[in-house]
C-alpha positions as CSV (number, residue, x, y, z in Angstrom):
1,M,-0.1,0.0,0.0
2,K,1.3,3.5,-0.9
3,I,0.2,6.7,0.7
4,E,1.2,10.0,-0.9
5,V,1.0,13.0,1.4
6,W,0.8,16.6,0.0
7,S,1.7,19.1,2.6
8,D,3.6,22.2,3.4
9,Y,6.0,22.8,6.3
10,V,4.3,25.9,7.5
11,C,0.8,24.3,7.5
12,P,-0.3,23.4,11.1
13,F,-2.9,20.9,10.1
14,C,-0.3,19.1,7.9
15,Y,1.8,18.4,11.0
16,I,-1.3,17.3,12.9
17,G,-2.5,15.2,10.1
18,K,0.9,13.6,9.7
19,R,0.9,12.7,13.4
20,R,-2.6,11.2,13.2
21,L,-1.8,9.1,10.2
22,E,1.3,7.8,12.1
23,L,-0.9,7.0,15.1
24,A,-3.2,5.0,12.8
25,L,-0.2,3.2,11.2
26,N,1.0,2.2,14.7
27,Q,-2.2,0.4,15.2
28,F,-2.4,-1.2,11.7
29,P,-1.3,-4.7,11.6
30,H,0.1,-4.4,8.1
31,S,2.0,-1.2,8.6
32,D,5.2,-2.9,7.5
33,Q,3.7,-3.1,4.0
34,V,2.7,0.6,3.8
35,E,5.0,3.1,2.1
36,V,4.4,6.8,2.9
37,E,5.8,9.3,0.4
38,F,5.7,13.1,1.0
39,K,4.7,15.4,-1.8
40,S,5.4,19.2,-2.2
41,F,2.7,21.8,-1.8
42,E,3.2,25.5,-1.2
43,L,0.5,27.3,0.6
44,D,1.8,30.6,-0.7
45,P,4.3,30.3,-3.5
46,N,4.7,34.1,-3.8
47,S,5.5,34.6,-0.1
48,P,8.8,36.4,0.5
49,K,11.4,34.7,2.7
50,N,11.3,37.6,5.2
51,I,7.6,38.5,5.7
52,G,8.2,41.1,8.5
53,Q,5.1,39.9,10.4
54,N,4.4,37.3,13.1
55,I,1.9,34.5,12.4
56,H,-0.9,36.2,14.2
57,E,-0.5,39.3,11.9
58,V,-0.3,37.1,8.8
59,L,-3.5,35.3,9.8
60,A,-5.3,38.5,10.7
61,G,-4.4,40.1,7.5
62,K,-5.4,37.1,5.4
63,Y,-8.8,36.6,6.9
64,G,-9.7,40.2,7.9
65,M,-9.8,39.5,11.6
66,S,-8.4,41.3,14.6
67,I,-5.0,40.2,16.1
68,E,-6.9,39.0,19.2
69,K,-9.2,36.8,17.0
70,A,-6.1,35.5,15.2
71,K,-4.5,34.5,18.5
72,E,-7.6,32.7,19.6
73,A,-7.8,30.8,16.3
74,N,-4.1,29.8,16.7
75,Q,-4.6,28.9,20.2
76,G,-7.3,26.4,19.1
77,V,-5.1,24.9,16.6
78,G,-2.4,24.5,19.2
79,Q,-4.8,22.7,21.4
80,Q,-5.6,20.2,18.6
81,A,-1.9,19.7,18.1
82,A,-1.4,19.0,21.8
83,T,-3.9,16.1,21.6
84,V,-1.4,14.2,19.4
85,G,1.6,15.2,21.4
86,L,2.8,18.2,19.4
87,T,3.8,21.7,20.8
88,F,3.2,24.6,18.7
89,N,4.8,27.9,19.6
90,F,2.8,30.4,17.6
91,D,4.2,33.5,19.2
92,E,7.7,32.7,18.0
93,M,7.0,31.2,14.5
94,K,8.7,32.7,11.5
95,P,6.5,32.7,8.4
96,T,8.4,32.3,5.2
97,N,8.6,31.0,1.7
98,T,8.9,27.2,1.8
99,F,10.2,26.4,-1.7
100,D,13.8,25.9,-0.6
101,A,12.7,23.6,2.2
102,H,10.8,21.6,-0.3
103,R,13.9,21.3,-2.5
104,L,15.8,20.1,0.5
105,A,13.3,17.4,1.2
106,K,13.6,16.2,-2.4
107,F,17.4,16.0,-2.0
108,A,16.9,14.2,1.2
109,K,14.6,11.6,-0.6
110,S,17.4,11.0,-3.1
111,Q,19.6,10.1,0.0
112,G,17.0,7.9,1.6
113,K,16.3,10.6,4.3
114,E,12.9,12.0,3.2
115,S,11.0,10.8,6.3
116,I,13.3,12.1,8.9
117,V,14.0,15.4,7.2
118,S,10.3,16.1,6.7
119,E,9.7,15.5,10.4
120,K,12.6,17.7,11.4
121,L,11.4,20.5,9.1
122,L,7.9,20.6,10.7
123,Q,9.3,20.4,14.2
124,A,11.8,23.2,13.4
125,Y,9.1,25.5,12.2
126,F,6.3,24.8,14.7
127,T,8.1,23.8,17.9
128,D,11.6,25.1,17.7
129,S,10.9,28.5,16.0
130,K,13.4,28.2,13.2
131,H,13.5,30.2,10.0
132,L,13.0,27.8,7.2
133,G,13.9,30.3,4.6
134,E,17.5,30.6,5.7
135,F,20.0,28.2,4.1
136,E,22.1,27.8,7.2
137,T,19.0,26.8,9.2
138,L,18.0,24.2,6.5
139,A,21.6,22.9,6.5
140,D,21.5,22.4,10.4
141,I,18.2,20.5,10.0
142,A,19.7,18.3,7.2
143,E,23.0,17.7,9.1
144,A,21.1,16.6,12.1
145,A,19.3,14.1,9.9
146,G,22.5,12.6,8.8
147,L,23.1,14.5,5.5
148,N,26.3,16.1,4.4
149,R,26.1,19.7,5.2
150,Q,28.3,21.0,2.3
151,E,26.2,18.9,-0.2
152,V,23.0,20.3,1.2
153,L,24.4,23.9,0.9
154,N,25.5,23.2,-2.7
155,V,22.0,22.1,-3.5
156,L,20.4,25.1,-1.9
157,N,22.7,27.5,-3.6
158,D,21.8,26.1,-6.9
159,K,18.2,27.4,-7.4
160,N,17.5,24.8,-10.1
161,A,18.5,21.8,-8.0
162,Y,15.4,19.7,-7.4
163,A,13.2,22.6,-8.3
164,S,11.5,20.4,-11.1
165,D,10.7,17.7,-8.5
166,V,8.8,20.2,-6.4
167,R,7.0,21.6,-9.4
168,N,6.1,18.1,-10.5
169,D,4.5,17.4,-7.2
170,E,2.5,20.6,-7.4
171,S,1.4,19.9,-10.9
172,L,0.2,16.4,-9.9
173,A,-1.7,18.0,-7.1
174,Q,-3.5,20.3,-9.6
175,Q,-4.4,17.2,-11.7
176,Y,-6.0,15.7,-8.6
177,G,-7.8,18.9,-7.9
178,V,-6.0,19.4,-4.6
179,R,-6.9,22.8,-3.2
180,G,-5.7,22.5,0.4
181,V,-3.4,20.4,2.5
182,P,-2.8,18.0,4.1
183,Y,-4.1,15.7,1.3
184,F,-3.6,12.0,1.4
185,V,-3.8,9.7,-1.7
186,I,-3.8,6.0,-1.1
187,N,-2.8,3.7,-3.9
188,Q,-3.6,6.5,-6.4
189,K,-7.3,5.6,-5.9
190,Y,-8.5,6.8,-2.5
191,A,-8.3,10.3,-1.1
192,I,-8.4,11.8,2.4
193,S,-8.6,15.6,2.7
194,G,-7.5,17.4,5.8
195,A,-6.2,16.3,9.3
196,Q,-8.9,13.8,9.8
197,P,-9.3,11.9,13.2
198,T,-7.1,9.0,13.7
199,E,-10.1,6.7,13.5
200,T,-10.8,7.9,9.9
201,F,-7.3,7.0,8.9
202,M,-7.7,3.6,10.6
203,G,-10.9,2.9,8.8
204,A,-9.4,4.0,5.4
205,L,-6.3,1.8,5.9
206,Q,-8.5,-1.2,6.7
207,K,-10.8,-0.6,3.8
208,V,-8.0,-0.3,1.2
209,W,-6.2,-3.3,2.7
210,E,-9.3,-5.5,2.4
211,E,-10.2,-4.3,-1.1
212,E,-6.7,-4.4,-2.6
213,S,-4.6,-6.9,-0.7
214,P,-3.7,-10.1,-2.7
215,T,-5.7,-13.2,-2.4
216,P,-4.6,-15.0,0.8
217,V,-2.7,-18.1,0.7
218,L,-4.5,-20.7,2.8
219,Q,-2.6,-23.1,5.1
220,D,-3.7,-26.7,4.5
221,L,-4.7,-28.4,7.7
222,S,-6.1,-31.5,6.1
223,T,-5.1,-34.9,7.5
224,D,-6.6,-37.3,4.9
225,E,-5.9,-36.9,1.2
226,D,-8.6,-39.3,-0.1
227,V,-11.8,-37.6,0.9
228,S,-12.4,-35.2,-2.0
229,C,-13.4,-35.1,-5.7
230,A,-11.3,-33.5,-8.5
231,D,-11.2,-33.6,-12.3
232,G,-14.7,-35.2,-12.4
233,N,-13.6,-38.1,-10.3
234,C,-14.1,-39.0,-6.7
235,V,-11.6,-41.2,-4.9
236,I,-13.2,-44.1,-3.1
237,P,-11.3,-44.5,0.2
238,E,-10.1,-47.9,0.9
239,K,-11.4,-49.7,4.0
240,K,-8.9,-49.7,6.8
């Protein structure tokens, strides 16, 4: 089973949804046969690296609400995050453009480090208040995940490196009609939109497994071979 996850590293529900999926997988008996692949999605491709506003001001401006209302809304999201063991430090978050972070994730994928780097990017932004638009910060994150720091900086300083990988993900999202994230696609056939409850993920995993898993191989527990019919003939058992 393959699950493709479209998300952005400054999307709070993407982190919450990721954790809920992981909680579901922890309870799923066939989790060792599930592959999770992360796909790029930018909530605001036109965002500058240095916005000059905190996350409350950004939210207030985007939705035309007061700063106090924005803080209340963010507090509510933070409470949801806490239910799955996450800590969101909204007051210290640094809104930024995430294109380079996505390029880093694609490089990490080529090195077999996609999962760990994706987790560290989310933690860096939401919990550790790191600036994901700064190359040195991204290099720190990559190095902590076991990647070569200089190789990472070389990639980041080449604006074309892994850019097409990011754009291809975003193009595929458009084909699927994805308008918001997180967005989960299972076996290129089933979709889950948003940070649904863990139970929803559990139900989806079970449904897809039952519908698409290969025909089971039965273990033969028979003790007597001469009590069946085959090829139009029935074996007459000998008297013992």
